[in-house]
C-alpha positions in Angstrom: -0.1 0.2 -0.3 1.0 3.7 0.0 1.8 3.6 3.3 3.5 0.7 3.9 2.7 -3.4 5.2 3.7 -5.8 7.7 3.3 -9.5 7.2 3.5 -11.7 10.1 4.3 -15.1 9.9 3.9 -17.7 12.2 6.1 -20.3 11.7 6.7 -24.1 13.8 6.4 -28.0 12.6 3.2 -28.5 14.6 0.9 -27.3 16.9 -2.0 -29.0 18.6 -4.4 -28.3 21.9 -3.5 -30.1 25.0 -7.2 -31.6 26.7 -8.6 -28.3 25.8 -6.7 -26.1 28.4 -2.9 -25.9 26.5 -1.5 -25.3 23.3 1.6 -27.3 22.2 3.7 -25.4 19.6 6.3 -27.4 18.3 9.7 -24.5 17.2 11.7 -27.2 16.0 12.2 -30.7 17.4 13.8 -30.3 20.6 11.9 -27.0 21.8 8.2 -26.9 22.3 6.4 -23.6 23.6 3.8 -24.6 26.1 0.5 -22.3 26.2 -2.0 -22.1 29.2 -5.2 -20.8 27.0 -7.2 -19.1 29.8 -4.4 -17.0 30.9 -1.6 -16.2 27.9 0.9 -17.3 29.8 3.7 -19.4 28.0 6.9 -21.0 28.8 9.6 -23.0 26.2 10.6 -26.6 27.1 13.4 -26.9 25.5 16.2 -30.1 25.9 19.2 -28.6 26.3 20.9 -31.9 25.4 19.0 -31.4 21.6 17.2 -34.2 22.3 13.8 -34.7 19.8 11.0 -34.3 22.5 8.6 -37.2 22.1 5.6 -37.0 24.0 4.1 -34.2 27.1 2.7 -34.8 29.7 0.6 -32.1 32.1 -0.6 -33.4 35.6 -2.8 -31.6 38.4 -2.8 -28.5 35.4 0.5 -27.6 36.6 3.3 -30.0 36.2 5.1 -30.8 32.9 6.7 -34.0 31.5 8.6 -34.4 28.5 10.1 -37.7 27.1 12.9 -37.7 24.7 14.6 -40.8 23.8 17.3 -40.0 27.0 16.6 -37.8 29.6 13.4 -36.5 31.0 11.7 -32.6 31.1 10.2 -32.1 33.8 8.7 -28.3 35.1 6.6 -26.5 37.0 4.3 -24.0 35.3 4.0 -21.8 38.0 7.2 -20.7 39.0 8.6 -21.7 35.8 11.5 -23.6 36.5 12.7 -26.3 34.8 14.8 -29.2 34.4 16.2 -32.0 32.3 18.1 -35.1 33.6 19.3 -38.2 31.8 16.5 -41.3 32.2 16.3 -44.1 30.6 13.2 -46.0 32.4 10.9 -48.0 31.4 8.0 -45.9 30.1 5.5 -47.3 33.4 7.4 -44.5 35.6 4.8 -43.1 38.4 5.1 -39.1 38.7 4.4 -37.8 42.0 3.8 -34.3 43.5 3.3 -34.6 46.2 6.1 -31.8 47.1 6.5 -28.4 45.7 10.3 -28.4 45.1 10.2 -31.4 43.7 9.0 -34.5 41.4 9.1 -37.8 42.7 9.6 -40.6 39.9 9.1 -44.0 41.2 10.0 -46.8 38.3 11.1 -50.3 39.3 10.9 -50.3 42.9 13.3 -47.3 43.4 12.1 -43.5 44.0 14.3 -40.8 42.1 14.0 -37.3 42.8 14.5 -34.2 40.6 14.0 -30.8 41.7 12.2 -28.0 39.8 15.7 -25.9 37.8 18.3 -28.2 38.9 19.7 -30.6 35.7 20.5 -33.1 38.3 18.9 -36.0 39.7 18.9 -34.9 43.4 18.6 -38.3 45.2 17.2 -41.8 45.0 16.1 -44.3 47.9 14.4 -48.2 47.9 11.5 -48.4 48.1 7.9 -50.6 47.6 5.6 -48.0 49.7 5.3 -44.6 47.5 2.2 -43.1 50.0 2.1 -40.1 50.3 1.8 -41.1 54.4 5.3 -43.0 53.9 7.4 -40.5 52.3 7.9 -36.8 53.1 10.4 -34.8 51.6 11.8 -31.3 53.2 14.6 -28.7 50.6 15.7 -25.9 51.9 11.9 -24.9 54.0 14.5 -23.8 57.9 17.6 -24.0 58.4 18.3 -26.6 61.8 18.4 -24.8 64.7 21.8 -24.6 66.5 23.7 -24.4 63.2 26.5 -22.1 63.4 27.2 -20.6 59.4 24.7 -18.6 57.6 27.3 -21.2 55.9 24.7 -23.9 56.0 23.2 -23.2 52.0 21.5 -26.6 51.6 19.4 -28.8 54.4 17.7 -31.6 52.0 15.8 -34.6 53.9 14.0 -37.1 53.1 12.4 -39.3 55.0 10.7 -43.5 54.3 9.7 -46.5 54.9 12.3 -49.4 53.8 9.8 -51.2 55.0 6.6 -51.2 57.2 8.7 -51.3 60.0 12.2 -49.1 59.2 11.9 -45.7 58.5 15.4 -44.1 57.0 16.2 -40.9 57.0 18.7 -39.2 54.7 20.8 -36.6 53.7 20.1 -35.2 50.2 23.1 -33.3 50.1 26.3 -35.6 51.3 23.8 -38.5 49.9 24.4 -40.4 53.4 22.0 -42.0 56.3 21.3 -39.9 58.8 18.9 -42.3 61.1 17.0 -45.6 61.0 14.7 -46.6 63.2 13.4 -49.6 63.5 10.4 -50.2 65.8 8.2 -52.7 66.6 4.8 -52.4 65.3 4.0 -51.4 61.1 4.4 -47.4 60.3 1.4 -45.8 58.5 2.0 -42.8 58.8 5.3 -40.0 59.0 6.6 -36.6 57.9 9.8 -33.8 59.2 9.3 -31.0 60.4 10.4 -27.8 58.6 14.3 -28.0 59.4 14.2 -31.8 59.1 15.6 -31.9 62.4 12.4 -34.1 64.0 10.7 -36.9 62.3 7.0 -37.7 63.6 5.6 -41.0 62.9 2.4 -42.8 63.9 2.0 -46.4 64.1 -1.0 -49.0 63.1 -1.8 -48.8 67.3 -2.2 -45.6 66.7 1.3 -44.6 69.1 2.4 -41.2 67.7 6.0 -41.1 68.6 8.7 -38.3 67.8 13.0 -39.0 66.7 15.0 -36.5 67.1 17.9 -37.1 64.9 20.2 -35.0 65.6 20.4 -36.7 69.4 19.0 -40.2 67.7 16.6 -40.4 70.5 13.1 -41.4 71.0 10.2 -41.3 73.0 6.0 -41.3 72.5 4.1 -38.5 72.8 1.0 -39.8 72.6 -0.8 -43.7 73.4 -3.5 -42.7 70.7 -3.1 -40.5 68.3 -6.5 -40.0 65.3 -4.9 -36.9 63.6 -1.1 -34.9 64.0 0.2 -32.8 61.4 3.1 -30.5 61.8 1.3 -26.5 61.8 2.6 -25.2 58.5 5.6 -23.4 58.8 6.6 -23.9 62.3 8.0 -26.7 64.9 4.6 -26.8 66.4 2.5 -30.3 67.0 -1.2 -30.4 66.4 -2.4 -34.2 67.3 -5.8 -35.3 68.6 -6.2 -37.8 71.1 -9.9 -39.5 71.5 -11.8 -35.6 73.1 -8.6 -33.8 73.1 -6.4 -32.0 71.1 -3.3 -31.7 72.2 -0.5 -29.1 71.1 3.1 -28.8 71.2 4.3 -24.9 71.1 7.7 -26.1 72.2 8.9 -29.7 70.5 12.1 -29.4 72.6 9.9 -30.2 75.9 7.7 -32.9 74.4 6.5 -33.3 78.2 5.5 -30.1 78.3 1.8 -29.6 76.2 -1.1 -27.9 76.2 -4.5 -29.7 75.5 -8.1 -28.6 74.4 -11.3 -30.6 75.0 -13.3 -31.0 71.3 -16.2 -32.7 70.6 -15.7 -34.2 66.6 -12.9 -34.9 64.9 -10.0 -32.8 63.8 -10.0 -32.2 59.7 -7.5 -29.1 58.7 -5.1 -26.9 60.2 -5.3 -23.4 58.0 -2.7 -20.9 58.4 -3.4 -17.2 57.1 -3.5 -13.3 58.1 -1.7 -13.9 60.7 -4.7 -16.2 62.3 -4.0 -20.0 63.0 -6.9 -22.4 63.7 -7.3 -26.2 64.0 -10.7 -27.1 62.5 -13.0 -29.8 64.1 -16.2 -31.2 62.7 -18.4 -31.6 65.9 -21.2 -33.3 62.8 -23.8 -30.9 62.5 -21.2 -27.8 63.0 -17.8 -27.3 61.7 -15.4 -25.4 65.0 -12.5 -23.5 65.1 -10.1 -23.6 67.7 -7.2 -20.8 67.4 -4.2 -21.6 68.2 -1.5 -19.1 70.1 0.0 -17.5 67.3 2.9 -15.9 69.3 3.8 -18.7 70.9 4.0 -20.5 67.0 6.0 -16.8 66.0 8.6 -17.4 68.5 9.6 -20.9 66.6 9.7 -18.8 64.0 12.1 -16.0 65.0 14.1 -19.0 66.5 14.7 -20.7 62.8 15.4 -17.2 61.4 17.7 -16.9 64.1 16.0 -13.0 65.3 16.3 -13.5 69.2 15.4 -10.2 69.7 11.9 -10.6 68.5 12.0 -14.2 70.5 12.5 -12.1 73.4 10.1 -9.7 72.6 7.4 -11.6 72.1 7.9 -14.1 75.3 7.9 -11.0 78.0 4.1 -10.6 76.5 3.3 -13.7 76.8 2.7 -14.8 81.3 4.7 -17.5 82.4 3.7 -21.0 82.3 5.6 -24.6 81.3 5.5 -23.7 77.9 7.0 -20.5 77.9 8.8 -22.0 80.8 10.2 -24.5 77.8 10.8 -21.1 75.8 13.1 -19.0 78.0 15.4 -22.4 77.8 15.5 -22.9 74.6 16.4 -19.7 73.5 18.8 -19.4 76.1 20.6 -22.8 75.3 20.2 -20.9 71.4 21.6 -17.3 72.4 24.6 -19.1 74.7 25.3 -21.5 70.8 25.6 -18.4 68.7 27.3 -15.4 71.8 24.2 -13.5 72.0 25.2 -12.7 75.9 22.9 -10.0 76.3 19.5 -12.3 75.4 21.3 -15.0 77.7 21.6 -12.7 80.2 17.6 -11.6 80.2 16.9 -15.9 79.2 18.7 -16.6 83.0 16.8 -13.7 84.6 13.2 -15.1 83.3 13.9 -18.5 84.2 14.5 -17.2 88.1 18.5 -18.6 87.5 19.5 -15.5 90.0 22.9 -16.5 90.2 23.7 -17.1 86.4 21.9 -13.5 85.2 24.4 -12.1 87.8 27.3 -13.5 86.3 26.4 -12.9 82.7 26.1 -9.6 83.8 29.5 -9.3 84.8 30.5 -11.1 81.4 28.7 -9.0 79.9 30.2 -5.6 81.3 33.5 -7.1 80.5 32.8 -6.9 76.6 31.2 -3.7 76.9 34.4 -2.3 78.7 36.6 -4.1 76.2 34.9 -2.9 73.2 35.2 0.9 74.2 38.6 0.1 74.4 38.9 -0.7 71.2 40.5 -3.8 71.6 37.8 -5.9 70.0 35.2 -5.4 67.5 32.8 -7.7 69.1 33.1 -8.4 73.1 32.6 -12.7 72.6 35.9 -11.9 70.9 37.8 -10.5 74.2 40.1 -13.1 75.9 38.3 -12.4 79.3 34.5 -12.8 78.1 35.5 -16.9 76.0 37.4 -17.8 79.5 34.1 -16.9 81.4 31.6 -18.4 79.0 34.0 -21.4 79.2 33.8 -21.5 82.4 30.0 -21.3 82.3 30.2 -24.1 80.6 32.1 -26.3 82.8 35.2 -26.5 80.6 37.7 -24.9 82.5 40.7 -26.5 80.6 39.3 -24.7 78.0 39.4 -21.4 79.9 42.6 -22.4 81.3 44.1 -22.4 78.2 43.1 -18.9 77.1 43.7 -17.3 79.6 47.6 -18.9 80.2 48.1 -17.9 76.2 47.3 -14.3 77.0 50.1 -14.7 79.4 47.3 -14.4 82.6 48.7 -16.7 84.8 47.0 -15.3 88.3 43.6 -14.4 86.6 43.2 -18.2 85.7 45.1 -19.5 89.3 41.8 -16.9 90.9 39.3 -18.6 88.2 40.3 -22.6 90.0 40.0 -20.8 94.1 36.7 -18.9 93.0 35.4 -23.1 91.8 37.0 -24.3 94.7 39.7 -26.4 92.2 42.5 -26.1 94.7 43.9 -28.8 92.7 44.7 -26.9 89.5 45.4 -23.9 90.6 48.4 -25.5 92.9 49.4 -27.4 89.5 49.2 -23.8 88.2 51.5 -22.4 90.9 53.8 -25.3 91.0 53.8 -25.1 86.7 55.0 -21.6 86.7 57.8 -21.8 90.0 55.3 -19.2 91.5 56.7 -18.0 94.9 52.9 -18.1 96.6 52.7 -21.9 96.2 53.3 -22.7 99.5 50.6 -20.0 100.6 48.2 -21.5 98.1 48.7 -24.9 99.6 48.7 -23.9 103.3 45.0 -21.6 101.7 43.6 -25.4 100.7 44.3 -27.1 103.8 42.4 -24.8 105.9 39.9 -24.5 103.4 39.5 -28.1 103.6 39.7 -28.1 107.6 37.2 -26.1 108.0 34.9 -27.9 105.3 35.0 -31.1 107.1 37.0 -32.4 104.2 39.6 -34.0 106.8 40.6 -37.1 103.9 41.3 -35.1 101.5 43.3 -32.5 103.5 45.6 -36.2 105.3 45.5 -37.1 101.2 47.5 -33.7 100.9 49.8 -33.8 103.3 50.5 -37.8 102.6 51.7 -36.6 99.2 53.9 -34.1 100.6 55.5 -36.7 103.1 54.3 -35.7 106.4 52.9 -39.2 106.8 52.4 -38.2 111.0 50.2 -34.9 110.2 48.0 -37.2 107.4 47.7 -40.0 110.3 46.0 -37.3 112.5 43.9 -36.1 109.9 43.1 -39.3 109.1 41.6 -40.3 113.2 40.0 -36.9 112.7 38.4 -37.7 109.9 37.0 -41.4 111.0 38.9 -43.2 108.8 41.5 -45.3 111.2 41.3 -47.7 108.7 43.8 -45.2 106.5 45.7 -44.2 109.1 46.7 -48.3 109.7 47.8 -48.4 106.4 49.5 -45.6 106.8 51.5 -46.0 110.0 52.5 -49.8 108.8 54.6 -49.1 105.9 58.6 -49.1 107.2 60.2 -46.4 105.7 57.4 -44.3 108.2 58.0 -45.7 111.8 55.2 -44.3 114.2 55.8 -43.8 117.6 54.1 -46.4 120.2 51.7 -43.3 121.3 51.1 -42.8 117.8 50.5 -46.9 117.8 48.4 -47.2 120.7 45.9 -44.9 119.6 45.3 -46.1 115.7 44.2 -49.1 117.3 41.8 -47.4 119.6 40.5 -45.8 117.3 39.7 -49.0 115.4 38.5 -50.1 117.7 36.0 -47.0 118.5 35.0 -47.9 114.8 33.5 -50.8 115.2 36.8 -52.6 112.5 37.5 -55.2 115.6 39.3 -57.2 112.5 41.4 -54.0 111.5 42.3 -53.4 114.9 43.0 -57.6 115.5 45.2 -57.1 112.0 47.2 -54.1 113.6 48.1 -55.4 116.8 49.0 -58.4 114.8 52.1 -56.3 113.3 52.5 -54.7 116.7 53.5 -58.0 118.6 50.0 -57.9 120.7 48.5 -61.1 120.0 47.0 -61.2 123.5 44.9 -57.6 122.3 44.6 -59.2 118.5 42.7 -62.1 119.2 40.5 -60.0 122.3 39.7 -57.9 118.7 39.0 -60.4 116.2 36.7 -61.9 118.6 35.0 -58.6 119.2 34.7 -58.5 115.4 33.7 -62.1 115.2 36.6 -62.7 112.7 36.8 -66.2 113.7 38.7 -67.3 110.8 41.8 -65.3 111.3 41.2 -65.9 115.3 41.6 -69.3 114.6 44.6 -68.6 112.6 46.0 -66.8 115.4 45.6 -69.3 118.3 46.8 -72.7 116.1 50.4 -70.5 115.9 50.6 -68.2 119.6 47.5 -70.1 121.7 47.1 -73.3 120.5 44.8 -74.3 124.1 42.2 -71.4 122.7 41.7 -73.4 119.3 38.6 -75.7 120.6 37.5 -73.0 122.6 37.2 -70.7 119.3 35.7 -73.5 116.8 32.9 -73.7 119.7 32.5 -69.9 120.0 32.6 -69.5 115.8 30.3 -72.5 115.5 27.3 -70.6 118.2 27.9 -67.3 116.6 27.3 -69.1 112.9 24.1 -70.9 114.8 22.7 -67.1 116.4 23.7 -65.9 112.1 21.2 -68.6 111.2 24.3 -70.1 108.7 23.5 -73.6 110.7 25.5 -75.5 107.4 28.6 -74.0 108.2 28.1 -74.4 112.2 28.1 -78.4 111.8 31.4 -78.6 111.1 33.2 -75.7 113.7 30.9 -77.8 116.7 32.3 -80.8 115.3 35.7 -79.3 115.7 35.1 -78.4 119.3 33.6 -81.8 120.0 30.1 -79.9 120.4 28.8 -83.2 119.2 24.9 -82.7 120.5 25.0 -78.8 118.7 26.8 -80.1 115.6 23.8 -82.9 115.5 21.3 -80.5 116.2 22.7 -77.7 113.7 22.3 -80.8 111.2 18.9 -81.4 112.1 18.0 -77.8 112.1 19.6 -77.0 108.1 17.9 -79.8 107.3 21.4 -81.8 106.7 19.8 -85.3 107.7 22.9 -87.6 106.1 25.1 -85.5 108.4 22.8 -85.9 111.4 23.1 -89.6 110.5 26.7 -89.8 110.3 28.1 -87.7 113.8 24.9 -90.4 115.1 26.1 -92.8 114.3 29.4 -92.3 116.0 27.6 -91.1 118.9 27.2 -93.4 122.4 24.0 -95.0 122.8 23.5 -92.3 125.7 24.4 -89.0 124.6 22.2 -90.6 120.8 19.2 -92.1 122.1 17.3 -88.6 121.8 18.0 -88.0 119.0 16.8 -91.8 117.2 12.9 -90.9 117.3 13.5 -88.0 115.4 15.6 -89.0 113.0 13.5 -92.1 112.4 10.2 -89.5 111.7 12.2 -88.5 109.2 13.5 -91.3 107.3 9.1 -92.3 107.7 8.6 -88.6 106.2 10.2 -89.9 103.3 9.0 -93.6 102.8 12.7 -95.2 104.1 10.8 -97.4 106.2 13.6 -99.9 106.6 16.1 -97.0 108.1 13.0 -95.6 109.9 12.4 -99.1 111.8 16.4 -99.3 112.7 15.6 -96.2 114.3 12.5 -96.5 116.3 14.1 -100.1 117.7 17.1 -97.9 118.1 15.0 -94.9 120.5 13.4 -98.2 122.1 9.9 -96.8 120.1 9.1 -100.1 118.4 5.3 -99.6 118.8 5.9 -96.2 116.5 7.5 -98.0 114.2 4.0 -100.8 114.2 2.5 -97.7 113.6 4.1 -96.8 111.0 4.0 -100.0 108.9 0.2 -100.1 109.2 -0.2 -97.0 107.9 1.8 -98.3 105.1 -0.7 -101.1 104.9 2.9 -103.7 105.4 1.8 -106.2 107.4 4.2 -108.6 107.1 6.7 -106.0 108.6 4.4 -105.1 111.2 4.1 -108.1 112.5 7.5 -109.8 112.5 8.6 -105.8 114.2 
C-alpha cells in the first residue's frame, strides 16, 4: 500500500491442543512452547542436549513432564522452573507431585527425586511404599536450629519406609543416611518438621512417636492419635487424642503439652492472615480452635535467628510451663551464638539469679573491651571467652585461654573461686610461683573448715608429712587409712601413735582391722581379743594355732555359736564338730535339714548321747518313706510301737507283725 505493510508469519513444525486447556507449539524437534489457554501465559520447553521431545503430559494443570530418547524434562508451570535429567526408564514411571519443590519419580522399586530448576537427580531411595503418608521430603524450608554458620546453605532430607517397620532418614546433599529407626509395629504415617531435624511417626496401634535426628533419641508423645500434623512453616505439633486436642508449641520439650477439650474430629489446620486455626468437625457444625500465634511465631523467630524478636514475644506472655521451655530453648541458642545480653535476659526470666548475675559481669567485661577498642565484638575478648568456657564447665579451655594471654594469676583465681584448688596449685607449681606454699596452706585450711579431713590427709600424705596425715585421717573418722599408712616401713611411728590408731579402730567397730594392726605391733593377746569382738573367727583361729593352741577348741565353739545365731546352720556344724560339741552339731544338722550329716554324727556317738535323736531321725525316714531305716532308728530309740504303727499306715502288715 501507499503507507507500507507488515506481514506476520507464524512458523512451527506442528501445533495441537492438550485437553482443551493448553496449546503445544513445536518450534523445533527439541523445543516446544507451552501456552495456557485460560491466561495466555507461556513457557518454553527445550532440551539442553538437543534431543527430540517425543511426548508431553501435564499433571494437575501445573506440572509438566516430557520425554526424550535419553532424558526426562520436568517443570512447574507456576514457578516456571524446568529440569532436564538423564533418564532411561521403562515407560511405566509413576510421577508424584505431593511436594511443591521436588518431583518424585517411581520406577521398578526405586524412587528418584528431581528438584525443579536443577538438571540433575537430587537423590534416590529403594522403597516399595510410595504413599504420601510414607514419604516426607524437606528442601531448604528452614535451617536447623543451632547451626553456627550462615553457612548451612543447603538442608535437604527425605524420610521414607524401607519396610513397614523400618524408617530411614537420608541427607540428600551429602548422599548419606542420617538415621535408621527400627520399630516394633507397622508405621502408617510419618513426616519431617520444616527444618528436617525431627521426625513424627505413628504406628498401626495409633501410638505417636517423636524421633530427634541430632541426638538419635525417640520419645512417645501419645498412646492414641487419630490425627497428627505439623503446623505449616513451624515446629508446632497438633494431634488429637480421643476428645483432647494436644498442641506442642515447643517440641524440644515434649512433656510440655497444651490440651483443649473438643467434640468431634480434627479435619485440618488453616494458617493465614496472622491466624492459625484447627478445624474440628462436630457433626452438625464445624468449629475452629485458634492457636496462640505468639507461641508459633516464637518458633519462626528461632528458625530465622531473630532472637531479639523471640525475647519480645516471650515478654508478652505469662509465665507457664510452655513459656518456661521456650525461655530455656532461647537461652541455649543465645549462648551458642554468643548473644550474651539475650542469654542474661533468659536467665533472669527463668529465675536463675546466679547465672544472670554472672552473665551481667561477662557483658560488662565485653562492653569494656569494645569501648577500649581491644576487639570489635565483645565475645571475642579472651576474658569473655574464658568466662563463657567456665560457665560451660570447660575449665581446661578457660585455663588455656588465660594462660595463652599470660594471665597466670587470673587462671589461679578462677580455680580458687571454683574451689578447684588442685588445679590452681598445679598451675602455681608449673610456673614456679612464689605463692605456691601459701596457696597450699590456704587449701589445707579450707579443707579443714569444710570438714574434708580425708582430702587434707591425702594432701599431707602427698607432701610426705605422714604424721600429720595420720592425725587428719583419725580426725576424719578414717582409722583404717591411718593404720595402712602407719604400717609402712618407710615411716615408723611412735608407740603412742600406734596405740591411738588401735584404739580408734576399735571405737570405729573395725575389730578385724584392729586385730591385724595389733598383730603387726606384736601384741597377739590384744589381736585375739579384737578378732573375737569383730567375729573374725577365721583369723582368730589362725592366730591361736600359732600362738595359743589351747584356745583353738574354745574359738571353734564360739565360731559355731555365732554362725548359728546368724542362721548359718550348715557352716556351724563343722565348727561344732571341731570343738567336740557333737550334740550341738547334731541339733544344727537337724535344723539345717542336713539329715545325712546328722545320721553320720549320731552313728558315731555313744548310745546315751545319741538315744534322744533316734526317734527324730526315724520320723524323718518315715516321712521320706525309707521304712527300713525308720524301723531301725525306732527300735534303737526304744519306740517299736511307732514302727508298728508306721507299717500299719503303709499297709505293710507282714513287717508290722515282724516288729
